[in-house]
C-alpha positions in Angstrom: -48.6 -108.0 -12.3 -45.2 -109.4 -12.0 -43.8 -106.0 -11.2 -46.2 -105.7 -8.3 -45.1 -109.1 -6.9 -41.4 -108.2 -7.3 -41.9 -104.9 -5.5 -43.8 -106.4 -2.6 -41.2 -109.1 -2.2 -38.3 -106.7 -2.2 -36.3 -106.3 1.0 -36.3 -102.5 1.4 -37.8 -99.4 0.0 -39.2 -99.7 -3.5 -41.0 -97.5 -6.0 -43.8 -98.9 -8.3 -45.1 -96.7 -11.1 -48.8 -97.5 -11.8 -51.5 -96.0 -14.0 -54.7 -95.2 -12.2 -58.0 -93.6 -13.0 -57.9 -90.2 -11.3 -61.7 -90.0 -11.2 -62.2 -93.3 -9.4 -64.3 -92.8 -6.3 -63.4 -94.6 -3.1 -66.7 -95.9 -1.6 -66.8 -96.9 2.0 -68.9 -99.9 3.0 -71.6 -97.7 4.5 -72.4 -94.2 3.5 -73.8 -91.6 5.8 -76.3 -88.9 5.0 -73.6 -86.3 5.7 -71.3 -87.9 3.1 -74.1 -88.1 0.6 -75.2 -84.5 1.0 -71.6 -83.3 0.9 -71.0 -85.1 -2.3 -74.2 -83.8 -3.8 -73.2 -80.3 -2.7 -69.9 -80.7 -4.5 -71.6 -81.8 -7.7 -73.9 -78.8 -7.6 -71.1 -76.3 -6.9 -69.0 -77.9 -9.7 -71.8 -77.4 -12.3 -72.5 -73.9 -11.1 -68.9 -73.0 -11.3 -68.6 -74.1 -14.9 -67.0 -77.5 -14.2 -69.7 -79.6 -15.6 -67.2 -81.5 -17.7 -65.6 -82.8 -14.5 -68.9 -84.0 -13.2 -69.5 -85.8 -16.5 -66.1 -87.4 -16.4 -66.7 -88.5 -12.8 -70.0 -90.1 -13.9 -68.4 -91.9 -16.9 -65.6 -93.3 -14.7 -67.8 -94.6 -11.9 -71.2 -95.3 -13.4 -70.3 -96.9 -16.7 -67.9 -99.8 -17.4 -65.4 -97.9 -19.6 -61.7 -98.0 -19.8 -59.8 -94.8 -19.3 
């Protein structure tokens, strides 16, 4: 936390290295049907293309309170 404060208070360009969850979904305040159907289509295509593990990782990261 202190590194973030120091970086934001610096007078010039700064680089902050952080660890993030690559599967974290960004959810807008309001979802449209187009967005929901697009995401559903992505999930179906991922499973059909043999990427079911990615769908499971996505669900674990966003539906359950687990640490990565």
